[in-house]
BALOBA-1460 file (C-alpha; in Angstrom, 3 decimals):
// residues 362
<rec num="1" residu="m" x="34.110" y="26.175" z="23.054"/>
<rec num="2" residu="s" x="34.676" y="24.861" z="19.550"/>
<rec num="3" residu="a" x="33.517" y="26.772" z="16.500"/>
<rec num="4" residu="v" x="30.613" y="25.549" z="14.424"/>
<rec num="5" residu="s" x="31.679" y="24.566" z="10.899"/>
<rec num="6" residu="g" x="31.624" y="27.654" z="8.680"/>
<rec num="7" residu="i" x="31.187" y="30.063" z="11.605"/>
<rec num="8" residu="p" x="34.281" y="31.740" z="13.100"/>
<rec num="9" residu="q" x="34.987" y="31.546" z="16.808"/>
<rec num="10" residu="t" x="33.753" y="34.645" z="18.617"/>
<rec num="11" residu="s" x="34.184" y="35.981" z="22.091"/>
<rec num="12" residu="p" x="34.392" y="33.273" z="24.802"/>
<rec num="13" residu="r" x="32.531" y="35.633" z="27.139"/>
<rec num="14" residu="y" x="29.177" y="34.424" z="25.839"/>
<rec num="15" residu="r" x="27.526" y="31.061" z="26.239"/>
<rec num="16" residu="f" x="25.622" y="31.741" z="22.994"/>
<rec num="17" residu="p" x="27.839" y="33.975" z="20.862"/>
<rec num="18" residu="l" x="26.261" y="35.525" z="17.754"/>
<rec num="19" residu="t" x="28.062" y="35.763" z="14.411"/>
<rec num="20" residu="p" x="27.474" y="38.856" z="12.216"/>
<rec num="21" residu="f" x="26.168" y="38.230" z="8.703"/>
<rec num="22" residu="d" x="29.348" y="39.420" z="6.960"/>
<rec num="23" residu="q" x="31.465" y="36.926" z="8.939"/>
<rec num="24" residu="i" x="29.398" y="33.843" z="8.063"/>
<rec num="25" residu="a" x="31.113" y="31.632" z="5.466"/>
<rec num="26" residu="a" x="29.940" y="28.269" z="4.193"/>
<rec num="27" residu="s" x="32.349" y="25.356" z="4.467"/>
<rec num="28" residu="r" x="33.960" y="24.187" z="1.210"/>
<rec num="29" residu="n" x="34.688" y="20.727" z="2.593"/>
<rec num="30" residu="s" x="32.840" y="17.826" z="0.962"/>
<rec num="31" residu="p" x="29.931" y="16.737" z="3.173"/>
<rec num="32" residu="y" x="29.995" y="13.144" z="1.906"/>
<rec num="33" residu="l" x="31.645" y="9.930" z="2.967"/>
<rec num="34" residu="v" x="30.271" y="8.339" z="-0.223"/>
<rec num="35" residu="r" x="29.057" y="11.074" z="-2.536"/>
<rec num="36" residu="g" x="25.308" y="11.057" z="-2.920"/>
<rec num="37" residu="v" x="24.922" y="8.040" z="-0.618"/>
<rec num="38" residu="l" x="26.348" y="8.575" z="2.886"/>
<rec num="39" residu="p" x="27.181" y="11.850" z="4.671"/>
<rec num="40" residu="k" x="30.651" y="12.297" z="6.131"/>
<rec num="41" residu="e" x="29.070" y="12.736" z="9.541"/>
<rec num="42" residu="g" x="25.562" y="11.729" z="10.552"/>
<rec num="43" residu="l" x="23.178" y="8.995" z="11.543"/>
<rec num="44" residu="c" x="22.131" y="6.758" z="8.648"/>
<rec num="45" residu="l" x="19.588" y="3.970" z="8.234"/>
<rec num="46" residu="v" x="19.877" y="1.029" z="5.816"/>
<rec num="47" residu="w" x="16.712" y="-1.055" z="5.932"/>
<rec num="48" residu="g" x="14.844" y="-3.845" z="4.181"/>
<rec num="49" residu="e" x="13.207" y="-7.246" z="4.517"/>
<rec num="50" residu="p" x="15.129" y="-10.184" z="6.022"/>
<rec num="51" residu="k" x="17.476" y="-11.860" z="3.525"/>
<rec num="52" residu="c" x="17.199" y="-9.028" z="1.009"/>
<rec num="53" residu="g" x="20.982" y="-8.547" z="0.822"/>
<rec num="54" residu="k" x="21.366" y="-5.652" z="3.286"/>
<rec num="55" residu="t" x="24.502" y="-6.964" z="4.960"/>
<rec num="56" residu="f" x="26.167" y="-8.015" z="1.688"/>
<rec num="57" residu="w" x="25.546" y="-4.547" z="0.250"/>
<rec num="58" residu="m" x="26.602" y="-2.707" z="3.406"/>
<rec num="59" residu="l" x="29.785" y="-4.749" z="3.735"/>
<rec num="60" residu="d" x="30.738" y="-3.930" z="0.143"/>
<rec num="61" residu="l" x="30.120" y="-0.215" z="0.682"/>
<rec num="62" residu="a" x="32.107" y="-0.230" z="3.932"/>
<rec num="63" residu="m" x="35.048" y="-1.997" z="2.286"/>
<rec num="64" residu="h" x="35.174" y="0.658" z="-0.433"/>
<rec num="65" residu="v" x="35.518" y="3.302" z="2.289"/>
<rec num="66" residu="a" x="38.185" y="1.301" z="4.129"/>
<rec num="67" residu="m" x="40.186" y="0.658" z="0.937"/>
<rec num="68" residu="d" x="39.829" y="4.214" z="-0.432"/>
<rec num="69" residu="r" x="38.152" y="3.051" z="-3.622"/>
<rec num="70" residu="p" x="35.434" y="4.883" z="-5.590"/>
<rec num="71" residu="y" x="32.048" y="3.282" z="-5.109"/>
<rec num="72" residu="r" x="30.368" y="2.608" z="-8.459"/>
<rec num="73" residu="g" x="31.679" y="5.819" z="-9.948"/>
<rec num="74" residu="r" x="31.099" y="7.880" z="-6.788"/>
<rec num="75" residu="r" x="33.877" y="9.504" z="-4.809"/>
<rec num="76" residu="t" x="34.557" y="8.197" z="-1.325"/>
<rec num="77" residu="k" x="36.404" y="9.630" z="1.650"/>
<rec num="78" residu="s" x="38.651" y="6.888" z="2.938"/>
<rec num="79" residu="g" x="39.041" y="6.028" z="6.586"/>
<rec num="80" residu="p" x="38.940" y="3.221" z="9.120"/>
<rec num="81" residu="v" x="35.707" y="1.244" z="9.457"/>
<rec num="82" residu="v" x="34.303" y="-0.380" z="12.585"/>
<rec num="83" residu="y" x="31.694" y="-2.999" z="11.693"/>
<rec num="84" residu="i" x="29.611" y="-4.234" z="14.624"/>
<rec num="85" residu="a" x="28.085" y="-7.582" z="13.596"/>
<rec num="86" residu="c" x="25.600" y="-8.729" z="16.217"/>
<rec num="87" residu="e" x="23.450" y="-10.964" z="13.995"/>
<rec num="88" residu="g" x="24.644" y="-14.200" z="12.380"/>
<rec num="89" residu="q" x="28.252" y="-13.731" z="13.432"/>
<rec num="90" residu="e" x="29.493" y="-17.050" z="12.011"/>
<rec num="91" residu="g" x="27.873" y="-16.316" z="8.670"/>
<rec num="92" residu="f" x="29.413" y="-12.846" z="8.675"/>
<rec num="93" residu="m" x="32.887" y="-14.352" z="9.097"/>
<rec num="94" residu="l" x="32.266" y="-16.439" z="5.970"/>
<rec num="95" residu="r" x="31.102" y="-13.341" z="4.096"/>
<rec num="96" residu="l" x="34.325" y="-11.563" z="4.988"/>
<rec num="97" residu="e" x="36.350" y="-14.572" z="3.876"/>
<rec num="98" residu="a" x="34.425" y="-14.666" z="0.592"/>
<rec num="99" residu="y" x="35.035" y="-10.941" z="0.074"/>
<rec num="100" residu="r" x="38.744" y="-11.387" z="0.743"/>
<rec num="101" residu="k" x="38.969" y="-14.205" z="-1.800"/>
<rec num="102" residu="a" x="36.777" y="-12.613" z="-4.480"/>
<rec num="103" residu="h" x="38.694" y="-9.315" z="-4.385"/>
<rec num="104" residu="g" x="42.209" y="-10.707" z="-3.994"/>
<rec num="105" residu="l" x="42.781" y="-9.275" z="-0.515"/>
<rec num="106" residu="a" x="44.633" y="-12.214" z="1.047"/>
<rec num="107" residu="g" x="47.452" y="-10.810" z="3.169"/>
<rec num="108" residu="c" x="46.314" y="-7.206" z="2.639"/>
<rec num="109" residu="a" x="46.156" y="-4.800" z="5.573"/>
<rec num="110" residu="v" x="42.794" y="-3.067" z="5.314"/>
<rec num="111" residu="p" x="41.619" y="-0.628" z="8.045"/>
<rec num="112" residu="f" x="38.455" y="-2.639" z="8.611"/>
<rec num="113" residu="h" x="37.773" y="-3.646" z="12.208"/>
<rec num="114" residu="l" x="35.150" y="-6.180" z="13.258"/>
<rec num="115" residu="l" x="33.317" y="-6.285" z="16.565"/>
<rec num="116" residu="s" x="31.379" y="-9.525" z="16.860"/>
<rec num="117" residu="c" x="29.637" y="-9.795" z="20.210"/>
<rec num="118" residu="s" x="26.464" y="-8.886" z="22.058"/>
<rec num="119" residu="l" x="25.930" y="-5.155" z="22.627"/>
<rec num="120" residu="n" x="23.396" y="-3.052" z="24.487"/>
<rec num="121" residu="l" x="24.088" y="0.252" z="22.771"/>
<rec num="122" residu="s" x="21.890" y="2.346" z="25.062"/>
<rec num="123" residu="g" x="23.760" y="1.150" z="28.127"/>
<rec num="124" residu="e" x="27.254" y="0.624" z="26.714"/>
<rec num="125" residu="a" x="27.856" y="3.464" z="24.250"/>
<rec num="126" residu="t" x="30.418" y="5.251" z="26.442"/>
<rec num="127" residu="t" x="32.301" y="1.995" z="27.067"/>
<rec num="128" residu="l" x="32.288" y="1.253" z="23.336"/>
<rec num="129" residu="i" x="33.668" y="4.715" z="22.554"/>
<rec num="130" residu="r" x="36.393" y="4.343" z="25.174"/>
<rec num="131" residu="n" x="37.385" y="0.870" z="23.940"/>
<rec num="132" residu="i" x="37.608" y="2.013" z="20.318"/>
<rec num="133" residu="r" x="39.852" y="4.912" z="21.345"/>
<rec num="134" residu="e" x="41.996" y="2.682" z="23.533"/>
<rec num="135" residu="q" x="42.673" y="0.515" z="20.464"/>
<rec num="136" residu="s" x="43.852" y="3.598" z="18.542"/>
<rec num="137" residu="v" x="41.084" y="3.530" z="15.954"/>
<rec num="138" residu="q" x="39.525" y="6.754" z="14.654"/>
<rec num="139" residu="p" x="36.658" y="5.459" z="12.474"/>
<rec num="140" residu="s" x="35.193" y="7.322" z="9.544"/>
<rec num="141" residu="l" x="32.331" y="4.839" z="9.475"/>
<rec num="142" residu="i" x="30.675" y="2.735" z="12.166"/>
<rec num="143" residu="v" x="28.145" y="0.110" z="11.054"/>
<rec num="144" residu="i" x="25.748" y="-1.443" z="13.574"/>
<rec num="145" residu="d" x="24.215" y="-4.633" z="12.176"/>
<rec num="146" residu="t" x="21.440" y="-4.878" z="13.297"/>
<rec num="147" residu="l" x="19.529" y="-2.272" z="15.288"/>
<rec num="148" residu="n" x="17.283" y="-4.927" z="16.813"/>
<rec num="149" residu="r" x="20.190" y="-6.967" z="18.194"/>
<rec num="150" residu="t" x="21.741" y="-3.919" z="19.877"/>
<rec num="151" residu="l" x="18.562" y="-2.396" z="21.352"/>
<rec num="152" residu="k" x="17.483" y="-3.281" z="24.876"/>
<rec num="153" residu="g" x="13.728" y="-2.789" z="25.000"/>
<rec num="154" residu="s" x="11.149" y="-2.259" z="22.281"/>
<rec num="155" residu="e" x="11.663" y="-0.735" z="18.864"/>
<rec num="156" residu="s" x="8.151" y="0.714" z="19.151"/>
<rec num="157" residu="s" x="8.741" y="2.389" z="22.523"/>
<rec num="158" residu="d" x="9.155" y="6.153" z="22.445"/>
<rec num="159" residu="d" x="11.478" y="6.046" z="25.447"/>
<rec num="160" residu="d" x="13.586" y="3.054" z="24.331"/>
<rec num="161" residu="m" x="14.069" y="4.409" z="20.830"/>
<rec num="162" residu="a" x="14.923" y="7.887" z="22.149"/>
<rec num="163" residu="k" x="17.679" y="6.368" z="24.307"/>
<rec num="164" residu="y" x="18.964" y="4.328" z="21.374"/>
<rec num="165" residu="i" x="19.090" y="7.340" z="19.049"/>
<rec num="166" residu="k" x="20.893" y="9.366" z="21.724"/>
<rec num="167" residu="s" x="23.470" y="6.597" z="22.134"/>
<rec num="168" residu="s" x="23.988" y="6.349" z="18.371"/>
<rec num="169" residu="d" x="24.502" y="10.095" z="18.282"/>
<rec num="170" residu="l" x="27.133" y="9.793" z="21.004"/>
<rec num="171" residu="l" x="29.152" y="7.589" z="18.632"/>
<rec num="172" residu="r" x="28.720" y="10.085" z="15.813"/>
<rec num="173" residu="a" x="29.797" y="13.026" z="17.973"/>
<rec num="174" residu="a" x="32.722" y="11.192" z="19.557"/>
<rec num="175" residu="f" x="34.348" y="10.312" z="16.236"/>
<rec num="176" residu="k" x="32.683" y="12.874" z="13.929"/>
<rec num="177" residu="c" x="31.828" y="10.011" z="11.626"/>
<rec num="178" residu="a" x="28.931" y="8.349" z="9.837"/>
<rec num="179" residu="v" x="27.017" y="5.815" z="11.916"/>
<rec num="180" residu="v" x="24.924" y="3.353" z="9.894"/>
<rec num="181" residu="l" x="22.145" y="1.336" z="11.501"/>
<rec num="182" residu="v" x="21.148" y="-1.788" z="9.559"/>
<rec num="183" residu="h" x="17.482" y="-2.423" z="10.233"/>
<rec num="184" residu="h" x="14.483" y="-4.530" z="9.197"/>
<rec num="185" residu="c" x="11.041" y="-3.583" z="7.939"/>
<rec num="186" residu="g" x="7.888" y="-4.490" z="9.852"/>
<rec num="187" residu="y" x="4.549" y="-5.875" z="8.761"/>
<rec num="188" residu="d" x="4.339" y="-2.808" z="6.571"/>
<rec num="189" residu="k" x="7.094" y="-3.610" z="4.105"/>
<rec num="190" residu="g" x="7.063" y="-0.038" z="2.855"/>
<rec num="191" residu="r" x="8.791" y="1.469" z="5.896"/>
<rec num="192" residu="p" x="11.421" y="0.655" z="8.540"/>
<rec num="193" residu="r" x="10.193" y="-1.161" z="11.629"/>
<rec num="194" residu="g" x="9.629" y="0.575" z="14.940"/>
<rec num="195" residu="h" x="9.001" y="4.045" z="16.315"/>
<rec num="196" residu="s" x="8.699" y="6.915" z="13.850"/>
<rec num="197" residu="s" x="11.236" y="8.981" z="15.800"/>
<rec num="198" residu="l" x="13.984" y="6.891" z="14.190"/>
<rec num="199" residu="i" x="13.125" y="8.124" z="10.712"/>
<rec num="200" residu="g" x="12.979" y="11.699" z="11.962"/>
<rec num="201" residu="a" x="16.455" y="11.424" z="13.484"/>
<rec num="202" residu="v" x="18.469" y="10.113" z="10.535"/>
<rec num="203" residu="d" x="20.484" y="12.143" z="8.052"/>
<rec num="204" residu="a" x="20.290" y="9.458" z="5.359"/>
<rec num="205" residu="q" x="17.910" y="6.584" z="4.715"/>
<rec num="206" residu="i" x="18.545" y="3.834" z="2.176"/>
<rec num="207" residu="s" x="16.135" y="1.050" z="1.303"/>
<rec num="208" residu="v" x="17.312" y="-2.376" z="0.128"/>
<rec num="209" residu="k" x="14.849" y="-4.483" z="-1.856"/>
<rec num="210" residu="r" x="15.360" y="-7.821" z="-3.536"/>
<rec num="211" residu="d" x="13.251" y="-9.166" z="-6.357"/>
<rec num="212" residu="r" x="12.674" y="-12.793" z="-5.365"/>
<rec num="213" residu="k" x="11.946" y="-13.789" z="-8.967"/>
<rec num="214" residu="n" x="15.125" y="-12.555" z="-10.609"/>
<rec num="215" residu="g" x="17.489" y="-12.002" z="-7.678"/>
<rec num="216" residu="v" x="18.135" y="-8.319" z="-8.426"/>
<rec num="217" residu="i" x="18.989" y="-6.306" z="-5.305"/>
<rec num="218" residu="k" x="18.047" y="-2.634" z="-5.593"/>
<rec num="219" residu="t" x="19.066" y="0.113" z="-3.192"/>
<rec num="220" residu="e" x="17.574" y="3.607" z="-3.226"/>
<rec num="221" residu="v" x="18.572" y="6.707" z="-1.291"/>
<rec num="222" residu="e" x="15.185" y="7.702" z="0.110"/>
<rec num="223" residu="l" x="16.472" y="10.533" z="2.284"/>
<rec num="224" residu="l" x="19.693" y="12.527" z="2.228"/>
<rec num="225" residu="k" x="19.718" y="15.753" z="4.173"/>
<rec num="226" residu="d" x="21.421" y="18.549" z="2.258"/>
<rec num="227" residu="g" x="21.735" y="16.256" z="-0.748"/>
<rec num="228" residu="e" x="19.874" y="14.868" z="-3.749"/>
<rec num="229" residu="e" x="17.689" y="11.842" z="-3.127"/>
<rec num="230" residu="g" x="16.897" y="8.967" z="-5.451"/>
<rec num="231" residu="a" x="20.341" y="7.489" z="-6.188"/>
<rec num="232" residu="e" x="19.995" y="3.769" z="-7.015"/>
<rec num="233" residu="t" x="22.238" y="0.735" z="-7.306"/>
<rec num="234" residu="f" x="21.477" y="-2.688" z="-8.794"/>
<rec num="235" residu="s" x="23.306" y="-5.838" z="-7.764"/>
<rec num="236" residu="t" x="23.217" y="-9.610" z="-7.597"/>
<rec num="237" residu="l" x="24.885" y="-12.128" z="-5.312"/>
<rec num="238" residu="q" x="27.754" y="-14.195" z="-6.680"/>
<rec num="239" residu="g" x="28.734" y="-17.394" z="-4.906"/>
<rec num="240" residu="v" x="32.282" y="-17.951" z="-3.676"/>
<rec num="241" residu="s" x="33.594" y="-21.402" z="-2.743"/>
<rec num="242" residu="l" x="35.568" y="-21.538" z="0.517"/>
<rec num="243" residu="g" x="36.634" y="-25.171" z="0.571"/>
<rec num="244" residu="h" x="35.250" y="-27.660" z="3.089"/>
<rec num="245" residu="d" x="34.454" y="-27.760" z="6.783"/>
<rec num="246" residu="s" x="35.738" y="-30.305" z="9.324"/>
<rec num="247" residu="d" x="33.030" y="-32.775" z="8.232"/>
<rec num="248" residu="g" x="34.034" y="-32.519" z="4.590"/>
<rec num="249" residu="e" x="30.960" y="-30.494" z="3.629"/>
<rec num="250" residu="a" x="31.333" y="-27.654" z="1.124"/>
<rec num="251" residu="l" x="31.740" y="-24.170" z="2.594"/>
<rec num="252" residu="g" x="30.835" y="-21.009" z="0.733"/>
<rec num="253" residu="s" x="29.281" y="-17.596" z="0.858"/>
<rec num="254" residu="c" x="28.476" y="-14.759" z="-1.535"/>
<rec num="255" residu="v" x="29.702" y="-11.341" z="-2.548"/>
<rec num="256" residu="i" x="27.669" y="-8.587" z="-4.092"/>
<rec num="257" residu="e" x="28.257" y="-7.676" z="-7.737"/>
<rec num="258" residu="e" x="27.000" y="-4.679" z="-9.672"/>
<rec num="259" residu="i" x="24.748" y="-5.211" z="-12.692"/>
<rec num="260" residu="q" x="23.503" y="-2.680" z="-15.194"/>
<rec num="261" residu="g" x="21.309" y="-2.048" z="-18.192"/>
<rec num="262" residu="s" x="20.708" y="-5.107" z="-20.332"/>
<rec num="263" residu="e" x="21.206" y="-7.606" z="-17.525"/>
<rec num="264" residu="i" x="18.638" y="-5.847" z="-15.343"/>
<rec num="265" residu="r" x="16.162" y="-5.813" z="-18.215"/>
<rec num="266" residu="a" x="16.827" y="-9.472" z="-18.997"/>
<rec num="267" residu="r" x="16.171" y="-10.441" z="-15.401"/>
<rec num="268" residu="s" x="12.972" y="-8.392" z="-15.330"/>
<rec num="269" residu="e" x="11.333" y="-9.888" z="-18.413"/>
<rec num="270" residu="k" x="7.930" y="-11.567" z="-18.469"/>
<rec num="271" residu="p" x="7.396" y="-14.633" z="-16.246"/>
<rec num="272" residu="l" x="8.757" y="-18.023" z="-17.279"/>
<rec num="273" residu="g" x="6.645" y="-20.029" z="-19.708"/>
<rec num="274" residu="k" x="5.227" y="-23.445" z="-18.827"/>
<rec num="275" residu="a" x="8.013" y="-25.385" z="-20.568"/>
<rec num="276" residu="e" x="10.669" y="-23.233" z="-18.877"/>
<rec num="277" residu="r" x="9.093" y="-23.842" z="-15.478"/>
<rec num="278" residu="v" x="9.059" y="-27.615" z="-16.102"/>
<rec num="279" residu="a" x="12.701" y="-27.515" z="-17.232"/>
<rec num="280" residu="l" x="13.743" y="-25.490" z="-14.194"/>
<rec num="281" residu="d" x="11.908" y="-27.834" z="-11.844"/>
<rec num="282" residu="a" x="13.607" y="-30.815" z="-13.507"/>
<rec num="283" residu="l" x="16.995" y="-29.140" z="-13.090"/>
<rec num="284" residu="r" x="16.477" y="-28.523" z="-9.376"/>
<rec num="285" residu="t" x="15.409" y="-32.129" z="-8.869"/>
<rec num="286" residu="g" x="18.288" y="-33.401" z="-10.968"/>
<rec num="287" residu="l" x="20.883" y="-31.370" z="-9.076"/>
<rec num="288" residu="e" x="19.578" y="-32.750" z="-5.795"/>
<rec num="289" residu="l" x="19.370" y="-36.385" z="-6.875"/>
<rec num="290" residu="k" x="22.003" y="-36.767" z="-9.569"/>
<rec num="291" residu="g" x="24.180" y="-33.669" z="-9.332"/>
<rec num="292" residu="q" x="27.978" y="-33.866" z="-9.114"/>
<rec num="293" residu="e" x="30.533" y="-31.759" z="-7.281"/>
<rec num="294" residu="p" x="32.502" y="-29.627" z="-9.773"/>
<rec num="295" residu="a" x="35.802" y="-30.910" z="-8.385"/>
<rec num="296" residu="s" x="34.896" y="-34.416" z="-9.571"/>
<rec num="297" residu="i" x="34.868" y="-33.235" z="-13.214"/>
<rec num="298" residu="a" x="38.501" y="-32.468" z="-13.988"/>
<rec num="299" residu="s" x="37.861" y="-31.672" z="-17.660"/>
<rec num="300" residu="v" x="35.833" y="-28.507" z="-16.959"/>
<rec num="301" residu="a" x="36.918" y="-25.352" z="-15.090"/>
<rec num="302" residu="f" x="33.820" y="-24.170" z="-13.231"/>
<rec num="303" residu="p" x="33.579" y="-20.730" z="-11.571"/>
<rec num="304" residu="d" x="34.117" y="-20.399" z="-7.838"/>
<rec num="305" residu="g" x="30.999" y="-20.881" z="-5.757"/>
<rec num="306" residu="v" x="29.403" y="-23.626" z="-7.872"/>
<rec num="307" residu="e" x="28.380" y="-26.414" z="-5.513"/>
<rec num="308" residu="r" x="26.704" y="-28.968" z="-7.819"/>
<rec num="309" residu="v" x="26.390" y="-29.421" z="-11.571"/>
<rec num="310" residu="l" x="24.288" y="-31.692" z="-13.770"/>
<rec num="311" residu="a" x="24.992" y="-33.146" z="-17.183"/>
<rec num="312" residu="v" x="22.755" y="-31.523" z="-19.805"/>
<rec num="313" residu="a" x="21.858" y="-34.965" z="-21.165"/>
<rec num="314" residu="t" x="20.584" y="-36.029" z="-17.725"/>
<rec num="315" residu="w" x="18.661" y="-32.774" z="-17.359"/>
<rec num="316" residu="r" x="17.028" y="-33.238" z="-20.764"/>
<rec num="317" residu="e" x="15.961" y="-36.769" z="-19.893"/>
<rec num="318" residu="m" x="14.391" y="-35.669" z="-16.615"/>
<rec num="319" residu="a" x="12.641" y="-32.686" z="-18.242"/>
<rec num="320" residu="l" x="11.074" y="-34.981" z="-20.863"/>
<rec num="321" residu="e" x="9.944" y="-37.352" z="-18.119"/>
<rec num="322" residu="k" x="8.235" y="-34.434" z="-16.358"/>
<rec num="323" residu="g" x="6.268" y="-33.666" z="-19.550"/>
<rec num="324" residu="i" x="7.941" y="-30.556" z="-20.903"/>
<rec num="325" residu="s" x="5.842" y="-30.952" z="-24.050"/>
<rec num="326" residu="a" x="2.875" y="-33.103" z="-25.071"/>
<rec num="327" residu="g" x="4.130" y="-33.435" z="-28.665"/>
<rec num="328" residu="k" x="6.223" y="-36.095" z="-30.376"/>
<rec num="329" residu="p" x="9.843" y="-36.763" z="-29.292"/>
<rec num="330" residu="d" x="11.247" y="-34.202" z="-31.751"/>
<rec num="331" residu="a" x="8.828" y="-31.553" z="-30.501"/>
<rec num="332" residu="q" x="9.759" y="-32.381" z="-26.917"/>
<rec num="333" residu="r" x="13.465" y="-31.993" z="-27.636"/>
<rec num="334" residu="m" x="12.821" y="-28.663" z="-29.352"/>
<rec num="335" residu="a" x="10.791" y="-27.494" z="-26.357"/>
<rec num="336" residu="f" x="13.674" y="-28.425" z="-24.060"/>
<rec num="337" residu="n" x="16.256" y="-26.642" z="-26.223"/>
<rec num="338" residu="r" x="14.131" y="-23.469" z="-26.356"/>
<rec num="339" residu="s" x="13.641" y="-23.606" z="-22.585"/>
<rec num="340" residu="m" x="17.350" y="-24.055" z="-21.975"/>
<rec num="341" residu="d" x="18.186" y="-21.079" z="-24.220"/>
<rec num="342" residu="g" x="15.534" y="-18.929" z="-22.571"/>
<rec num="343" residu="l" x="16.673" y="-19.740" z="-19.038"/>
<rec num="344" residu="e" x="20.298" y="-19.069" z="-19.933"/>
<rec num="345" residu="k" x="19.485" y="-15.690" z="-21.526"/>
<rec num="346" residu="r" x="17.679" y="-14.650" z="-18.351"/>
<rec num="347" residu="s" x="20.690" y="-15.755" z="-16.267"/>
<rec num="348" residu="v" x="18.471" y="-18.244" z="-14.443"/>
<rec num="349" residu="i" x="20.914" y="-21.042" z="-15.283"/>
<rec num="350" residu="c" x="24.562" y="-21.327" z="-16.268"/>
<rec num="351" residu="h" x="25.866" y="-23.742" z="-18.888"/>
<rec num="352" residu="k" x="29.357" y="-24.838" z="-19.881"/>
<rec num="353" residu="d" x="30.835" y="-27.820" z="-21.755"/>
<rec num="354" residu="g" x="27.782" y="-30.065" z="-21.401"/>
<rec num="355" residu="y" x="27.044" y="-29.233" z="-17.760"/>
<rec num="356" residu="v" x="24.483" y="-26.928" z="-16.193"/>
<rec num="357" residu="w" x="24.041" y="-25.385" z="-12.748"/>
<rec num="358" residu="l" x="22.073" y="-22.734" z="-10.890"/>
<rec num="359" residu="p" x="23.663" y="-19.409" z="-9.957"/>
<rec num="360" residu="p" x="23.624" y="-18.661" z="-6.201"/>
<rec num="361" residu="n" x="20.150" y="-18.149" z="-4.680"/>
<rec num="362" residu="k" x="18.282" y="-19.524" z="-7.695"/>
């Protein structure tokens, strides 16, 4: 029988050995995989609406663990990662490629292992554990993305969810690691979807919310057993160009980037004014109808991930045609210039050397 952490091994004669008070000593080992975010061992839930950035954020966190890098000023315990991607596998491959390019990891050996296939966790947990061991991997972190795609049955069923939680806990116990379930919200956007027993079973719960107006992705540690709750991160998605597919169409994905302070405030300012809305609408139309690929403009070095750009002069002309201002031509040009400055300060648009474009997801 193995000893419980912090409690010395006592006589093997007893099935339930008791430890005297003066022999009980608390462990001095750090209980965190990512301090203040993920426990070193436990069942964790990362949840949010569809397309809120959950997978981008979780991938970034997992890579910090795999590469033994501090996560936004927080200590991490390094170790191998097993990432089980059972939703949007092709898109996930592009996200990994974008991460590799954005962080200069080409040719680097990182202890990050991907499993991209269908999985019935409740029925295949023991096989999964055996296969991971047979491939000589001892994970510190296992990510299951998403719960829904690996659950056979109903998320709302007491019995089905109990079996799923038990299977997740088998993974945790087998490798003494953190197991993260990536999950969606339901009709009630204020809580994770499914049976309430899931929330009662987890050791950490992290919400991911994305402001659709300004693109800011916020995470919050809502629950952390034996730890302080409320830790937050703020991020945006940055596009990464990945060349072209076999049909010659542009390929790309995004990586998550941290933002702080002034940029968060700038993105959270009051709603766009009428002239700014007209200018933004004209830009979107112009990019679609008259936009150019950055590679066709050799005189300007555009950032990676920019798919189409528009000449500012063309944008101005289209914004005036859409009625950005009812005044005389000079007043209309001033209204356009103010709108352009305002949109750029809010990071709604990007501008360089007479060309303009939209950041990813704008």
